[in-house]
C-alpha positions as CSV (number, residue, x, y, z in Angstrom):
1,X,-11.2,12.9,-16.6
2,X,-11.8,12.5,-12.9
3,X,-14.0,15.1,-11.1
4,X,-12.2,16.5,-8.0
5,X,-13.9,18.7,-5.5
6,X,-11.5,21.1,-3.7
7,X,-11.9,24.3,-1.8
8,X,-8.8,26.4,-1.0
9,X,-10.1,26.6,2.6
10,X,-9.8,22.8,2.8
11,X,-6.1,23.4,3.4
12,X,-5.5,25.1,6.7
13,X,-2.4,26.0,8.7
14,X,-1.8,23.7,11.7
15,X,-3.0,25.1,14.9
16,X,-0.9,24.9,18.0
17,X,-0.9,21.6,20.0
18,X,-2.0,19.5,17.0
19,X,-0.7,16.1,16.1
20,X,-2.8,15.9,12.9
21,X,-0.8,16.3,9.7
22,X,-2.4,19.4,8.3
23,X,-0.1,19.5,5.3
24,X,-1.6,16.2,4.0
25,X,-4.5,17.9,2.2
26,X,-2.2,20.5,0.5
27,X,0.0,17.7,-0.7
28,X,-3.0,15.8,-2.0
29,X,-4.0,18.9,-3.9
30,X,-0.6,19.3,-5.4
31,X,-0.3,15.7,-6.5
32,X,-3.7,15.8,-8.1
33,X,-2.7,18.9,-10.1
34,X,-0.3,16.6,-12.0
35,X,-3.2,14.3,-13.1
36,X,-6.0,14.6,-15.7
37,X,-8.7,15.9,-13.4
38,X,-11.5,18.4,-13.5
39,X,-11.6,20.8,-10.5
40,X,-14.8,21.9,-8.8
41,X,-15.1,24.4,-6.0
42,X,-17.9,23.7,-3.4
43,X,-19.9,26.2,-1.4
44,X,-19.6,26.1,2.4
45,X,-22.3,24.0,3.9
46,X,-25.3,26.1,5.0
47,X,-25.7,26.4,8.7
48,X,-29.1,24.7,8.5
49,X,-27.4,21.6,7.0
50,X,-24.9,21.5,9.9
51,X,-27.8,21.9,12.5
52,X,-29.7,19.1,10.8
53,X,-27.0,16.7,12.1
54,X,-25.2,18.5,14.9
55,X,-26.6,20.3,18.0
56,X,-27.2,24.0,17.4
57,X,-25.1,25.0,20.4
58,X,-22.1,23.0,19.1
59,X,-22.4,24.4,15.6
60,X,-22.4,27.9,17.2
61,X,-19.3,27.1,19.2
62,X,-17.4,25.9,16.1
63,X,-18.4,28.7,13.8
64,X,-17.4,31.3,16.5
65,X,-14.2,29.4,17.1
66,X,-15.1,29.1,20.8
67,X,-15.2,25.4,21.3
68,X,-14.6,24.4,25.0
69,X,-11.3,23.0,25.8
70,X,-12.6,19.6,26.7
71,X,-14.2,19.3,23.3
72,X,-11.0,20.4,21.6
73,X,-9.1,17.7,23.5
74,X,-11.6,15.1,22.0
75,X,-11.1,16.6,18.6
76,X,-7.3,16.6,18.9
77,X,-6.5,20.2,18.1
78,X,-7.8,23.7,18.8
79,X,-10.6,25.1,16.7
80,X,-9.2,28.3,15.4
81,X,-11.1,30.6,13.0
82,X,-9.3,28.9,10.1
83,X,-10.1,25.5,11.3
84,X,-13.8,26.5,11.8
85,X,-13.9,27.8,8.2
86,X,-12.4,24.5,7.0
87,X,-15.0,22.5,9.0
88,X,-17.7,24.2,7.0
89,X,-16.3,23.8,3.5
90,X,-15.5,20.1,3.8
91,X,-19.2,19.0,4.1
92,X,-20.0,21.3,1.2
93,X,-17.3,19.5,-0.7
94,X,-18.7,16.0,0.1
95,X,-22.2,17.1,-0.9
96,X,-20.9,18.5,-4.2
97,X,-18.9,15.3,-4.9
98,X,-22.0,13.3,-4.4
99,X,-24.0,15.5,-6.8
100,X,-21.2,15.2,-9.4
101,X,-21.1,11.5,-9.0
102,X,-24.8,11.3,-9.6
103,X,-24.2,12.9,-12.9
104,X,-20.8,11.5,-14.0
105,X,-20.6,8.2,-12.0
106,X,-17.6,9.1,-9.8
107,X,-16.2,12.2,-8.0
108,X,-13.9,12.7,-5.1
109,X,-13.6,15.2,-2.4
110,X,-9.9,16.1,-1.8
111,X,-10.8,16.2,2.0
112,X,-13.6,14.8,4.1
113,X,-14.4,11.5,5.7
114,X,-14.7,13.0,9.2
115,X,-16.6,10.0,10.6
116,X,-16.0,10.4,14.4
117,X,-17.8,13.8,14.9
118,X,-20.9,13.4,17.1
119,X,-24.0,15.5,17.6
120,X,-22.5,17.8,20.3
121,X,-18.8,17.4,19.9
122,X,-16.0,16.6,17.5
123,X,-13.6,13.7,18.1
124,X,-10.7,11.9,16.6
125,X,-9.5,14.8,14.3
126,X,-13.1,15.4,13.1
127,X,-15.0,18.6,13.8
128,X,-18.2,18.3,11.7
129,X,-19.3,14.9,10.2
130,X,-19.3,15.7,6.5
131,X,-20.5,12.2,5.6
132,X,-23.6,12.5,7.8
133,X,-24.3,16.1,6.8
134,X,-24.1,15.3,3.1
135,X,-26.1,12.1,3.5
136,X,-28.9,13.7,5.4
137,X,-29.2,16.5,2.9
138,X,-29.2,14.1,0.0
139,X,-31.8,11.9,1.6
140,X,-34.0,15.0,2.1
141,X,-33.7,15.5,-1.7
142,X,-34.9,11.9,-2.3
143,X,-31.5,10.2,-2.8
144,X,-31.0,6.8,-1.0
145,X,-27.5,6.8,0.4
146,X,-25.2,4.0,1.4
147,X,-22.2,5.2,3.5
148,X,-19.5,2.6,3.0
149,X,-16.6,3.2,5.4
150,X,-13.4,1.3,4.9
151,X,-11.3,3.4,7.2
152,X,-9.4,1.3,9.8
153,X,-11.4,3.0,12.6
154,X,-15.1,2.4,13.0
155,X,-17.4,5.1,11.7
156,X,-19.0,5.6,15.0
157,X,-20.1,9.2,14.6
158,X,-21.6,8.6,11.2
159,X,-23.6,5.6,12.5
160,X,-24.9,7.6,15.5
161,X,-25.9,10.6,13.5
162,X,-27.8,8.7,10.8
163,X,-29.2,5.9,13.0
164,X,-32.8,5.1,12.0
165,X,-32.9,7.4,9.0
166,X,-35.0,5.7,6.4
167,X,-32.9,7.0,3.5
168,X,-29.5,6.1,4.8
169,X,-27.6,2.9,5.6
170,X,-24.1,2.6,7.0
171,X,-21.4,0.0,6.6
172,X,-18.1,-0.1,8.4
173,X,-15.3,-2.6,8.1
174,X,-12.6,-1.8,10.6
175,X,-10.1,-3.1,13.1
176,X,-12.1,-4.3,16.1
177,X,-9.6,-3.3,18.8
178,X,-8.8,0.1,17.4
179,X,-10.3,3.6,18.2
180,X,-13.0,4.3,19.2
181,X,-13.1,2.1,22.3
182,X,-16.8,2.4,22.4
183,X,-18.4,1.5,19.1
184,X,-21.8,2.6,17.7
185,X,-23.9,0.2,15.8
186,X,-23.9,0.7,12.1
187,X,-26.4,-0.9,9.8
188,X,-23.7,-3.4,9.2
189,X,-20.4,-3.6,11.1
190,X,-17.6,-5.9,10.1
191,X,-14.9,-5.9,12.8
192,X,-11.6,-7.5,12.0
193,X,-8.8,-8.9,14.2
194,X,-5.4,-7.2,14.4
195,X,-3.1,-8.1,11.6
196,X,-5.8,-9.0,9.0
197,X,-4.1,-9.1,5.6
198,X,-5.0,-8.7,2.0
199,X,-6.7,-12.0,1.2
200,X,-8.9,-12.2,4.2
201,X,-9.8,-8.5,4.1
202,X,-10.8,-8.5,0.5
203,X,-12.8,-11.7,0.7
204,X,-14.6,-10.4,3.8
205,X,-15.3,-7.0,2.2
206,X,-16.9,-8.6,-0.9
207,X,-18.9,-11.2,1.1
208,X,-20.4,-8.6,3.4
209,X,-20.7,-5.4,1.2
210,X,-22.2,-7.1,-1.9
211,X,-25.3,-8.5,-0.2
212,X,-25.9,-5.2,1.7
213,X,-25.9,-3.2,-1.6
214,X,-28.2,-5.8,-3.2
215,X,-30.5,-5.6,-0.3
216,X,-30.8,-1.8,0.0
217,X,-30.3,-0.8,-3.7
218,X,-28.9,2.7,-2.9
219,X,-29.0,5.6,-5.4
220,X,-25.5,6.6,-4.3
221,X,-22.5,5.3,-2.3
222,X,-20.6,7.8,-0.1
223,X,-17.3,6.1,0.3
224,X,-14.9,6.8,3.2
225,X,-11.7,5.6,1.5
226,X,-9.3,5.9,4.5
227,X,-5.9,4.4,3.7
228,X,-5.0,3.6,7.3
229,X,-5.6,-0.2,7.0
230,X,-2.1,-0.1,5.4
231,X,0.3,-2.3,7.2
232,X,2.7,0.6,8.0
233,X,0.1,3.1,9.2
234,X,0.9,4.8,12.5
235,X,-2.7,4.5,13.8
236,X,-3.8,1.3,12.1
237,X,-3.9,-2.3,13.3
238,X,-4.5,-4.1,10.0
239,X,-1.9,-5.3,7.5
240,X,-3.0,-4.4,4.0
241,X,-0.2,-4.0,1.5
242,X,-0.3,-1.3,-1.2
243,X,-1.5,-4.0,-3.6
244,X,-4.2,-4.8,-1.1
245,X,-5.4,-1.2,-1.0
246,X,-5.3,-1.0,-4.8
247,X,-7.4,-4.2,-4.9
248,X,-9.8,-2.8,-2.3
249,X,-10.6,0.3,-4.4
250,X,-11.1,-1.8,-7.6
251,X,-13.4,-4.1,-5.7
252,X,-15.5,-1.3,-4.2
253,X,-15.7,0.4,-7.7
254,X,-16.6,-2.9,-9.3
255,X,-19.4,-3.5,-6.8
256,X,-20.8,-0.1,-7.5
257,X,-20.4,-0.3,-11.3
258,X,-22.0,-3.6,-11.8
259,X,-25.0,-2.4,-9.8
260,X,-25.2,1.0,-11.6
261,X,-24.6,2.9,-8.4
262,X,-22.6,6.1,-8.6
263,X,-19.8,6.6,-6.0
264,X,-18.5,9.7,-4.3
265,X,-15.2,9.3,-2.3
266,X,-13.8,11.1,0.6
267,X,-10.2,11.0,1.8
268,X,-10.5,9.6,5.3
269,X,-7.6,8.6,7.5
270,X,-4.0,7.9,6.8
271,X,-1.2,8.5,9.3
272,X,2.6,8.4,9.4
273,X,5.8,10.4,9.7
274,X,6.1,11.1,6.0
275,X,3.1,13.3,4.9
276,X,4.0,13.0,1.2
277,X,3.9,9.2,1.3
278,X,0.5,9.4,3.0
279,X,-0.7,11.9,0.4
280,X,0.5,9.7,-2.4
281,X,-1.4,6.8,-1.0
282,X,-4.6,8.9,-0.9
283,X,-4.1,10.1,-4.4
284,X,-3.5,6.6,-5.6
285,X,-6.8,5.6,-4.0
286,X,-8.7,8.4,-5.8
287,X,-7.0,7.5,-9.2
288,X,-7.7,3.8,-8.8
289,X,-11.4,4.5,-8.2
290,X,-11.7,7.1,-10.9
291,X,-9.9,5.0,-13.5
292,X,-12.2,2.1,-12.8
293,X,-15.2,4.3,-13.6
294,X,-13.5,5.7,-16.7
295,X,-12.5,2.2,-17.9
296,X,-15.8,0.4,-17.3
297,X,-19.0,1.9,-18.7
298,X,-21.1,3.4,-16.0
299,X,-24.4,1.6,-16.1
300,X,-26.6,4.1,-14.1
């Protein structure tokens, strides 16, 4: 049985002037209900956790739903009270998924992967950076964390917010010419040219991620499992097929399993006209990861 972290507040109504597909997370929830999963409800992230990563003034703006218009433009939608509440439960979900993974080997947050949010502002459909928030809290508890980001966009916010932290390393494999225009240095960045397909992507992923994991020996992988490297993704520039995405998840799971490292997954990006198709791709990613951990004995 796969451990799924989900908070009802993780599904919010779309605010006005938003191009983000807000129904995606509700569809992911509904599709997962048809699977053999165990549901876990997280607590909202404490304010102190948010302020350990983000500027206190920005945290106050979000929680009061009074984010300045220029920051809302960077985020991509208005921060309504409902959006603000969601922004607080998502990091709590990523943290709980991490704690469940440390016990069971694998768990997934039904949301999360907000890797563009920076210290004093959100960006790119991200309000608070749940990956950085969870990683910083876990590191404070003595857990060495590797954030592995396979979204098509570089994890710039995550890299910036955790830079220099002795208990956290960051890895990002992404389309070099995609958003954000200005990249931030991760522990290891793997930029790829437009149109990179399955074979090159998978070979590059294994050749770069395996030695990083061997070198840092993390206690946990936080995995940003964005499905936007898919060839048909509206905001992607890579060319992975569905078979390639399936192979990616099996590869990441195998690298974790053979090293005895638990893995907690977040949803990350996936964009297109058909929200159900995108949600199905995310759920397939979660199931591929979870089934690998169920199939192969966890060695941790």
